[in-house]
A tleap script that builds the chain and sets N, CA, C and O, in Angstrom:
source leaprc.protein.ff14SB
mol = sequence {
  NMET ALA GLY LEU GLY MET VAL ALA ALA LEU
  SER LEU ALA GLY CYS ALA SER THR GLY ASP
  LEU ASP ALA VAL GLY LYS ARG VAL ASP ALA
  LEU GLU ALA GLN HIE ALA ALA ILE GLU GLY
  ARG LEU GLY ALA LEU GLU GLN SER LEU ALA
  ALA VAL GLU ALA SER ALA ALA GLU ALA ASN
  ASP THR ALA ALA LYS ALA ALA GLU ARG ALA
  ALA ALA ALA GLU SER GLU ALA GLN LYS ALA
  ALA GLN ARG ALA ASP ASP ALA ALA ARG ARG
  ALA ASP ALA MET PHE LYS LYS SER VAL SER
  CLYS
}
set mol.1.N position { 0.811 -1.193 -0.006 }
set mol.1.CA position { -0.001 -0.017 -0.003 }
set mol.1.C position { 0.873 1.253 -0.008 }
set mol.1.O position { 0.421 2.319 -0.425 }
set mol.2.N position { 2.097 1.130 0.448 }
set mol.2.CA position { 2.972 2.301 0.434 }
set mol.2.C position { 3.217 2.730 -1.003 }
set mol.2.O position { 3.360 3.918 -1.289 }
set mol.3.N position { 3.264 1.769 -1.896 }
set mol.3.CA position { 3.424 2.122 -3.319 }
set mol.3.C position { 2.270 2.911 -3.825 }
set mol.3.O position { 2.463 3.855 -4.591 }
set mol.4.N position { 1.047 2.560 -3.423 }
set mol.4.CA position { -0.127 3.301 -3.845 }
set mol.4.C position { -0.046 4.739 -3.332 }
set mol.4.O position { -0.369 5.677 -4.061 }
set mol.5.N position { 0.378 4.912 -2.102 }
set mol.5.CA position { 0.499 6.263 -1.536 }
set mol.5.C position { 1.523 7.090 -2.290 }
set mol.5.O position { 1.316 8.277 -2.541 }
set mol.6.N position { 2.632 6.451 -2.651 }
set mol.6.CA position { 3.677 7.181 -3.377 }
set mol.6.C position { 3.197 7.550 -4.769 }
set mol.6.O position { 3.454 8.663 -5.228 }
set mol.7.N position { 2.504 6.643 -5.455 }
set mol.7.CA position { 1.990 6.939 -6.798 }
set mol.7.C position { 0.959 8.045 -6.709 }
set mol.7.O position { 0.912 8.919 -7.575 }
set mol.8.N position { 0.117 8.021 -5.656 }
set mol.8.CA position { -0.882 9.067 -5.503 }
set mol.8.C position { -0.221 10.402 -5.247 }
set mol.8.O position { -0.666 11.422 -5.773 }
set mol.9.N position { 0.825 10.415 -4.455 }
set mol.9.CA position { 1.564 11.661 -4.196 }
set mol.9.C position { 2.242 12.165 -5.446 }
set mol.9.O position { 2.231 13.365 -5.718 }
set mol.10.N position { 2.830 11.266 -6.209 }
set mol.10.CA position { 3.497 11.664 -7.463 }
set mol.10.C position { 2.453 12.158 -8.463 }
set mol.10.O position { 2.691 13.104 -9.213 }
set mol.11.N position { 1.286 11.496 -8.459 }
set mol.11.CA position { 0.215 11.927 -9.367 }
set mol.11.C position { -0.222 13.332 -9.053 }
set mol.11.O position { -0.425 14.143 -9.957 }
set mol.12.N position { -0.369 13.632 -7.768 }
set mol.12.CA position { -0.773 14.975 -7.364 }
set mol.12.C position { 0.291 16.009 -7.754 }
set mol.12.O position { -0.009 17.150 -8.107 }
set mol.13.N position { 1.538 15.557 -7.673 }
set mol.13.CA position { 2.656 16.452 -8.018 }
set mol.13.C position { 2.843 16.528 -9.538 }
set mol.13.O position { 3.601 17.360 -10.038 }
set mol.14.N position { 2.143 15.650 -10.263 }
set mol.14.CA position { 2.249 15.665 -11.706 }
set mol.14.C position { 3.403 14.830 -12.215 }
set mol.14.O position { 3.737 14.920 -13.397 }
set mol.15.N position { 4.028 14.020 -11.371 }
set mol.15.CA position { 5.208 13.242 -11.756 }
set mol.15.C position { 4.867 11.789 -12.120 }
set mol.15.O position { 5.720 11.085 -12.659 }
set mol.16.N position { 3.670 11.337 -11.847 }
set mol.16.CA position { 3.299 9.957 -12.163 }
set mol.16.C position { 2.866 9.858 -13.610 }
set mol.16.O position { 2.193 10.743 -14.140 }
set mol.17.N position { 3.262 8.768 -14.236 }
set mol.17.CA position { 2.903 8.568 -15.646 }
set mol.17.C position { 1.541 7.913 -15.736 }
set mol.17.O position { 1.012 7.427 -14.737 }
set mol.18.N position { 0.972 7.900 -16.934 }
set mol.18.CA position { -0.302 7.240 -17.165 }
set mol.18.C position { -0.159 5.762 -16.893 }
set mol.18.O position { -1.088 5.145 -16.373 }
set mol.19.N position { 0.962 5.180 -17.223 }
set mol.19.CA position { 1.228 3.761 -16.974 }
set mol.19.C position { 1.206 3.454 -15.500 }
set mol.19.O position { 0.667 2.429 -15.080 }
set mol.20.N position { 1.808 4.366 -14.683 }
set mol.20.CA position { 1.763 4.182 -13.257 }
set mol.20.C position { 0.312 4.168 -12.726 }
set mol.20.O position { -0.060 3.338 -11.897 }
set mol.21.N position { -0.486 5.119 -13.237 }
set mol.21.CA position { -1.869 5.245 -12.792 }
set mol.21.C position { -2.662 4.028 -13.241 }
set mol.21.O position { -3.505 3.526 -12.497 }
set mol.22.N position { -2.391 3.540 -14.477 }
set mol.22.CA position { -3.050 2.343 -14.952 }
set mol.22.C position { -2.717 1.125 -14.100 }
set mol.22.O position { -3.581 0.310 -13.777 }
set mol.23.N position { -1.441 1.027 -13.746 }
set mol.23.CA position { -0.986 -0.107 -12.905 }
set mol.23.C position { -1.663 -0.046 -11.540 }
set mol.23.O position { -2.100 -1.064 -11.003 }
set mol.24.N position { -1.743 1.163 -10.988 }
set mol.24.CA position { -2.398 1.330 -9.700 }
set mol.24.C position { -3.893 0.978 -9.806 }
set mol.24.O position { -4.448 0.319 -8.927 }
set mol.25.N position { -4.527 1.424 -10.884 }
set mol.25.CA position { -5.941 1.094 -11.077 }
set mol.25.C position { -6.183 -0.389 -11.195 }
set mol.25.O position { -7.142 -0.917 -10.632 }
set mol.26.N position { -5.300 -1.078 -11.941 }
set mol.26.CA position { -5.419 -2.535 -12.082 }
set mol.26.C position { -5.220 -3.229 -10.723 }
set mol.26.O position { -5.917 -4.186 -10.387 }
set mol.27.N position { -4.254 -2.720 -9.964 }
set mol.27.CA position { -3.991 -3.335 -8.639 }
set mol.27.C position { -5.212 -3.131 -7.710 }
set mol.27.O position { -5.611 -4.042 -6.984 }
set mol.28.N position { -5.782 -1.938 -7.752 }
set mol.28.CA position { -6.964 -1.656 -6.939 }
set mol.28.C position { -8.111 -2.566 -7.366 }
set mol.28.O position { -8.814 -3.110 -6.515 }
set mol.29.N position { -8.309 -2.740 -8.673 }
set mol.29.CA position { -9.350 -3.633 -9.163 }
set mol.29.C position { -9.115 -5.057 -8.695 }
set mol.29.O position { -10.052 -5.741 -8.284 }
set mol.30.N position { -7.876 -5.506 -8.755 }
set mol.30.CA position { -7.544 -6.859 -8.307 }
set mol.30.C position { -7.824 -7.021 -6.810 }
set mol.30.O position { -8.357 -8.042 -6.376 }
set mol.31.N position { -7.463 -6.013 -6.038 }
set mol.31.CA position { -7.707 -6.073 -4.602 }
set mol.31.C position { -9.209 -6.067 -4.300 }
set mol.31.O position { -9.665 -6.776 -3.403 }
set mol.32.N position { -9.962 -5.284 -5.033 }
set mol.32.CA position { -11.416 -5.262 -4.859 }
set mol.32.C position { -12.040 -6.612 -5.205 }
set mol.32.O position { -12.974 -7.060 -4.540 }
set mol.33.N position { -11.512 -7.264 -6.260 }
set mol.33.CA position { -12.007 -8.596 -6.619 }
set mol.33.C position { -11.688 -9.616 -5.543 }
set mol.33.O position { -12.516 -10.466 -5.216 }
set mol.34.N position { -10.482 -9.528 -4.993 }
set mol.34.CA position { -10.105 -10.428 -3.896 }
set mol.34.C position { -11.017 -10.182 -2.708 }
set mol.34.O position { -11.477 -11.127 -2.068 }
set mol.35.N position { -11.279 -8.926 -2.413 }
set mol.35.CA position { -12.135 -8.592 -1.294 }
set mol.35.C position { -13.549 -9.157 -1.493 }
set mol.35.O position { -14.143 -9.700 -0.562 }
set mol.36.N position { -14.074 -9.025 -2.700 }
set mol.36.CA position { -15.393 -9.569 -3.007 }
set mol.36.C position { -15.418 -11.092 -2.853 }
set mol.36.O position { -16.373 -11.662 -2.327 }
set mol.37.N position { -14.359 -11.727 -3.318 }
set mol.37.CA position { -14.265 -13.192 -3.206 }
set mol.37.C position { -14.205 -13.628 -1.745 }
set mol.37.O position { -14.838 -14.609 -1.354 }
set mol.38.N position { -13.447 -12.899 -0.951 }
set mol.38.CA position { -13.356 -13.194 0.469 }
set mol.38.C position { -14.718 -13.022 1.142 }
set mol.38.O position { -15.124 -13.851 1.955 }
set mol.39.N position { -15.416 -11.945 0.798 }
set mol.39.CA position { -16.769 -11.722 1.352 }
set mol.39.C position { -17.698 -12.854 0.958 }
set mol.39.O position { -18.516 -13.300 1.763 }
set mol.40.N position { -17.575 -13.318 -0.270 }
set mol.40.CA position { -18.410 -14.455 -0.721 }
set mol.40.C position { -18.115 -15.708 0.084 }
set mol.40.O position { -19.032 -16.422 0.489 }
set mol.41.N position { -16.828 -15.976 0.317 }
set mol.41.CA position { -16.469 -17.165 1.092 }
set mol.41.C position { -16.962 -17.014 2.556 }
set mol.41.O position { -17.436 -17.973 3.165 }
set mol.42.N position { -16.838 -15.817 3.081 }
set mol.42.CA position { -17.316 -15.577 4.438 }
set mol.42.C position { -18.819 -15.837 4.544 }
set mol.42.O position { -19.290 -16.433 5.512 }
set mol.43.N position { -19.563 -15.379 3.531 }
set mol.43.CA position { -21.012 -15.618 3.511 }
set mol.43.C position { -21.333 -17.096 3.468 }
set mol.43.O position { -22.245 -17.563 4.151 }
set mol.44.N position { -20.574 -17.839 2.658 }
set mol.44.CA position { -20.795 -19.286 2.580 }
set mol.44.C position { -20.450 -19.954 3.908 }
set mol.44.O position { -21.148 -20.865 4.355 }
set mol.45.N position { -19.376 -19.498 4.529 }
set mol.45.CA position { -18.985 -20.061 5.821 }
set mol.45.C position { -20.033 -19.769 6.899 }
set mol.45.O position { -20.321 -20.620 7.741 }
set mol.46.N position { -20.599 -18.555 6.863 }
set mol.46.CA position { -21.639 -18.197 7.828 }
set mol.46.C position { -22.870 -19.071 7.619 }
set mol.46.O position { -23.505 -19.486 8.588 }
set mol.47.N position { -23.211 -19.351 6.370 }
set mol.47.CA position { -24.354 -20.234 6.104 }
set mol.47.C position { -24.085 -21.652 6.599 }
set mol.47.O position { -24.952 -22.297 7.189 }
set mol.48.N position { -22.855 -22.125 6.344 }
set mol.48.CA position { -22.478 -23.469 6.803 }
set mol.48.C position { -22.520 -23.539 8.337 }
set mol.48.O position { -22.998 -24.518 8.909 }
set mol.49.N position { -22.029 -22.518 8.970 }
set mol.49.CA position { -22.037 -22.454 10.438 }
set mol.49.C position { -23.482 -22.457 10.957 }
set mol.49.O position { -23.797 -23.144 11.929 }
set mol.50.N position { -24.331 -21.705 10.316 }
set mol.50.CA position { -25.729 -21.689 10.754 }
set mol.50.C position { -26.368 -23.070 10.604 }
set mol.50.O position { -27.133 -23.504 11.466 }
set mol.51.N position { -26.045 -23.766 9.490 }
set mol.51.CA position { -26.556 -25.107 9.285 }
set mol.51.C position { -26.042 -26.074 10.343 }
set mol.51.O position { -26.788 -26.916 10.843 }
set mol.52.N position { -24.770 -25.946 10.677 }
set mol.52.CA position { -24.174 -26.840 11.705 }
set mol.52.C position { -24.832 -26.544 13.070 }
set mol.52.O position { -25.138 -27.463 13.830 }
set mol.53.N position { -25.040 -25.267 13.362 }
set mol.53.CA position { -25.669 -24.906 14.643 }
set mol.53.C position { -27.098 -25.452 14.708 }
set mol.53.O position { -27.534 -25.942 15.750 }
set mol.54.N position { -27.817 -25.364 13.595 }
set mol.54.CA position { -29.187 -25.907 13.548 }
set mol.54.C position { -29.184 -27.404 13.751 }
set mol.54.O position { -30.017 -27.945 14.477 }
set mol.55.N position { -28.232 -28.080 13.098 }
set mol.55.CA position { -28.115 -29.541 13.262 }
set mol.55.C position { -27.771 -29.915 14.704 }
set mol.55.O position { -28.295 -30.882 15.256 }
set mol.56.N position { -26.881 -29.127 15.294 }
set mol.56.CA position { -26.512 -29.406 16.692 }
set mol.56.C position { -27.712 -29.212 17.627 }
set mol.56.O position { -27.944 -30.011 18.534 }
set mol.57.N position { -28.461 -28.145 17.389 }
set mol.57.CA position { -29.642 -27.884 18.203 }
set mol.57.C position { -30.649 -29.024 18.076 }
set mol.57.O position { -31.237 -29.462 19.064 }
set mol.58.N position { -30.839 -29.500 16.834 }
set mol.58.CA position { -31.759 -30.602 16.588 }
set mol.58.C position { -31.268 -31.884 17.264 }
set mol.58.O position { -32.063 -32.634 17.831 }
set mol.59.N position { -29.950 -32.135 17.201 }
set mol.59.CA position { -29.412 -33.299 17.844 }
set mol.59.C position { -29.561 -33.215 19.374 }
set mol.59.O position { -29.858 -34.214 20.029 }
set mol.60.N position { -29.354 -32.025 19.929 }
set mol.60.CA position { -29.555 -31.855 21.359 }
set mol.60.C position { -31.008 -32.095 21.774 }
set mol.60.O position { -31.283 -32.703 22.808 }
set mol.61.N position { -31.926 -31.605 20.944 }
set mol.61.CA position { -33.354 -31.812 21.201 }
set mol.61.C position { -33.684 -33.291 21.161 }
set mol.61.O position { -34.388 -33.802 22.033 }
set mol.62.N position { -33.172 -33.981 20.143 }
set mol.62.CA position { -33.415 -35.422 19.993 }
set mol.62.C position { -32.819 -36.190 21.199 }
set mol.62.O position { -33.436 -37.120 21.719 }
set mol.63.N position { -31.630 -35.787 21.620 }
set mol.63.CA position { -30.999 -36.456 22.793 }
set mol.63.C position { -31.808 -36.204 24.047 }
set mol.63.O position { -31.966 -37.106 24.870 }
set mol.64.N position { -32.323 -34.999 24.208 }
set mol.64.CA position { -33.110 -34.690 25.407 }
set mol.64.C position { -34.396 -35.526 25.413 }
set mol.64.O position { -34.799 -36.048 26.453 }
set mol.65.N position { -35.032 -35.647 24.247 }
set mol.65.CA position { -36.256 -36.455 24.173 }
set mol.65.C position { -35.966 -37.916 24.438 }
set mol.65.O position { -36.748 -38.596 25.103 }
set mol.66.N position { -34.842 -38.410 23.921 }
set mol.66.CA position { -34.447 -39.810 24.170 }
set mol.66.C position { -34.186 -40.030 25.655 }
set mol.66.O position { -34.572 -41.061 26.206 }
set mol.67.N position { -33.533 -39.066 26.308 }
set mol.67.CA position { -33.267 -39.190 27.738 }
set mol.67.C position { -34.594 -39.210 28.525 }
set mol.67.O position { -34.733 -39.961 29.490 }
set mol.68.N position { -35.551 -38.390 28.109 }
set mol.68.CA position { -36.860 -38.391 28.760 }
set mol.68.C position { -37.548 -39.746 28.605 }
set mol.68.O position { -38.125 -40.283 29.551 }
set mol.69.N position { -37.467 -40.295 27.359 }
set mol.69.CA position { -38.113 -41.622 27.123 }
set mol.69.C position { -37.410 -42.686 27.940 }
set mol.69.O position { -38.058 -43.578 28.486 }
set mol.70.N position { -36.074 -42.602 28.031 }
set mol.70.CA position { -35.328 -43.605 28.808 }
set mol.70.C position { -35.714 -43.513 30.298 }
set mol.70.O position { -35.888 -44.535 30.962 }
set mol.71.N position { -35.842 -42.311 30.798 }
set mol.71.CA position { -36.215 -42.147 32.211 }
set mol.71.C position { -37.623 -42.685 32.447 }
set mol.71.O position { -37.879 -43.330 33.464 }
set mol.72.N position { -38.535 -42.423 31.515 }
set mol.72.CA position { -39.905 -42.962 31.659 }
set mol.72.C position { -39.907 -44.461 31.587 }
set mol.72.O position { -40.639 -45.105 32.337 }
set mol.73.N position { -39.103 -45.053 30.700 }
set mol.73.CA position { -39.031 -46.520 30.579 }
set mol.73.C position { -38.422 -47.126 31.849 }
set mol.73.O position { -38.851 -48.189 32.299 }
set mol.74.N position { -37.438 -46.458 32.416 }
set mol.74.CA position { -36.829 -46.954 33.661 }
set mol.74.C position { -37.853 -46.919 34.792 }
set mol.74.O position { -37.937 -47.855 35.587 }
set mol.75.N position { -38.618 -45.854 34.862 }
set mol.75.CA position { -39.646 -45.729 35.887 }
set mol.75.C position { -40.684 -46.840 35.746 }
set mol.75.O position { -41.079 -47.461 36.733 }
set mol.76.N position { -41.118 -47.084 34.514 }
set mol.76.CA position { -42.094 -48.155 34.255 }
set mol.76.C position { -41.500 -49.522 34.606 }
set mol.76.O position { -42.197 -50.385 35.140 }
set mol.77.N position { -40.218 -49.717 34.306 }
set mol.77.CA position { -39.574 -50.998 34.639 }
set mol.77.C position { -39.523 -51.208 36.147 }
set mol.77.O position { -39.740 -52.316 36.637 }
set mol.78.N position { -39.231 -50.121 36.888 }
set mol.78.CA position { -39.206 -50.202 38.337 }
set mol.78.C position { -40.601 -50.555 38.898 }
set mol.78.O position { -40.730 -51.377 39.805 }
set mol.79.N position { -41.625 -49.921 38.341 }
set mol.79.CA position { -42.974 -50.211 38.773 }
set mol.79.C position { -43.364 -51.653 38.479 }
set mol.79.O position { -43.989 -52.325 39.299 }
set mol.80.N position { -42.980 -52.116 37.287 }
set mol.80.CA position { -43.310 -53.507 36.883 }
set mol.80.C position { -42.562 -54.487 37.827 }
set mol.80.O position { -43.118 -55.507 38.232 }
set mol.81.N position { -41.309 -54.163 38.165 }
set mol.81.CA position { -40.562 -55.016 39.061 }
set mol.81.C position { -41.220 -55.051 40.430 }
set mol.81.O position { -41.296 -56.104 41.063 }
set mol.82.N position { -41.688 -53.912 40.879 }
set mol.82.CA position { -42.354 -53.858 42.199 }
set mol.82.C position { -43.662 -54.654 42.160 }
set mol.82.O position { -43.984 -55.361 43.116 }
set mol.83.N position { -44.411 -54.546 41.068 }
set mol.83.CA position { -45.658 -55.339 40.943 }
set mol.83.C position { -45.352 -56.819 40.937 }
set mol.83.O position { -46.068 -57.605 41.557 }
set mol.84.N position { -44.287 -57.214 40.239 }
set mol.84.CA position { -43.911 -58.619 40.175 }
set mol.84.C position { -43.498 -59.119 41.560 }
set mol.84.O position { -43.852 -60.228 41.959 }
set mol.85.N position { -42.750 -58.295 42.282 }
set mol.85.CA position { -42.344 -58.648 43.628 }
set mol.85.C position { -43.525 -58.812 44.543 }
set mol.85.O position { -43.615 -59.763 45.320 }
set mol.86.N position { -44.445 -57.848 44.435 }
set mol.86.CA position { -45.711 -57.922 45.262 }
set mol.86.C position { -46.484 -59.187 44.921 }
set mol.86.O position { -46.951 -59.883 45.824 }
set mol.87.N position { -46.628 -59.497 43.645 }
set mol.87.CA position { -47.363 -60.693 43.219 }
set mol.87.C position { -46.663 -61.946 43.741 }
set mol.87.O position { -47.326 -62.886 44.178 }
set mol.88.N position { -45.360 -61.969 43.701 }
set mol.88.CA position { -44.599 -63.145 44.221 }
set mol.88.C position { -44.821 -63.314 45.710 }
set mol.88.O position { -44.980 -64.438 46.184 }
set mol.89.N position { -44.835 -62.233 46.448 }
set mol.89.CA position { -45.069 -62.312 47.907 }
set mol.89.C position { -46.492 -62.807 48.197 }
set mol.89.O position { -46.710 -63.622 49.093 }
set mol.90.N position { -47.448 -62.298 47.421 }
set mol.90.CA position { -48.840 -62.744 47.604 }
set mol.90.C position { -48.980 -64.243 47.283 }
set mol.90.O position { -49.648 -64.986 48.001 }
set mol.91.N position { -48.338 -64.660 46.196 }
set mol.91.CA position { -48.408 -66.081 45.800 }
set mol.91.C position { -47.758 -66.935 46.879 }
set mol.91.O position { -48.270 -67.997 47.235 }
set mol.92.N position { -46.632 -66.467 47.394 }
set mol.92.CA position { -45.940 -67.239 48.426 }
set mol.92.C position { -46.805 -67.303 49.690 }
set mol.92.O position { -46.883 -68.353 50.329 }
set mol.93.N position { -47.442 -66.217 50.048 }
set mol.93.CA position { -48.305 -66.187 51.241 }
set mol.93.C position { -49.489 -67.138 51.028 }
set mol.93.O position { -49.860 -67.881 51.937 }
set mol.94.N position { -50.077 -67.113 49.831 }
set mol.94.CA position { -51.214 -67.998 49.547 }
set mol.94.C position { -50.787 -69.452 49.599 }
set mol.94.O position { -51.525 -70.303 50.095 }
set mol.95.N position { -49.569 -69.746 49.077 }
set mol.95.CA position { -49.079 -71.123 49.099 }
set mol.95.C position { -48.866 -71.570 50.543 }
set mol.95.O position { -49.290 -72.662 50.920 }
set mol.96.N position { -48.220 -70.743 51.348 }
set mol.96.CA position { -47.973 -71.090 52.754 }
set mol.96.C position { -49.301 -71.309 53.502 }
set mol.96.O position { -49.429 -72.222 54.318 }
set mol.97.N position { -50.277 -70.448 53.199 }
set mol.97.CA position { -51.576 -70.543 53.848 }
set mol.97.C position { -52.261 -71.879 53.476 }
set mol.97.O position { -52.857 -72.542 54.324 }
set mol.98.N position { -52.159 -72.253 52.178 }
set mol.98.CA position { -52.822 -73.479 51.743 }
set mol.98.C position { -52.102 -74.707 52.286 }
set mol.98.O position { -52.741 -75.729 52.537 }
set mol.99.N position { -50.804 -74.631 52.472 }
set mol.99.CA position { -50.033 -75.781 53.009 }
set mol.99.C position { -50.309 -75.947 54.494 }
set mol.99.O position { -50.362 -77.070 54.996 }
set mol.100.N position { -50.484 -74.852 55.191 }
set mol.100.CA position { -50.669 -74.919 56.647 }
set mol.100.C position { -52.055 -75.420 57.030 }
set mol.100.O position { -52.259 -75.763 58.194 }
set mol.101.N position { -52.990 -75.478 56.139 }
set mol.101.CA position { -54.339 -75.933 56.482 }
set mol.101.C position { -54.382 -77.384 56.675 }
set mol.101.O position { -55.442 -77.937 56.969 }
savepdb mol mol.pdb
quit
């Protein structure tokens, strides 16, 4: 960029040639094109990041729902085990009662 400043100063002083100004113009155009390309890539990266964040949020939601279902299933299993234990105790008591008669 120091070269651009020097050419601009020489141009103002009337010492820069048309070729110098053309070269500076081409360089500025090239830099603007690079800048536009970088902005385009940044936009694409931002879109990709948004998609990844959305996927992560969906995965977190799915995991939370799965954890809720697992907790509910565990609770039901504990209740079923308790019912089975109660039924076994009742059956054992009935058996002992029938044998003692």
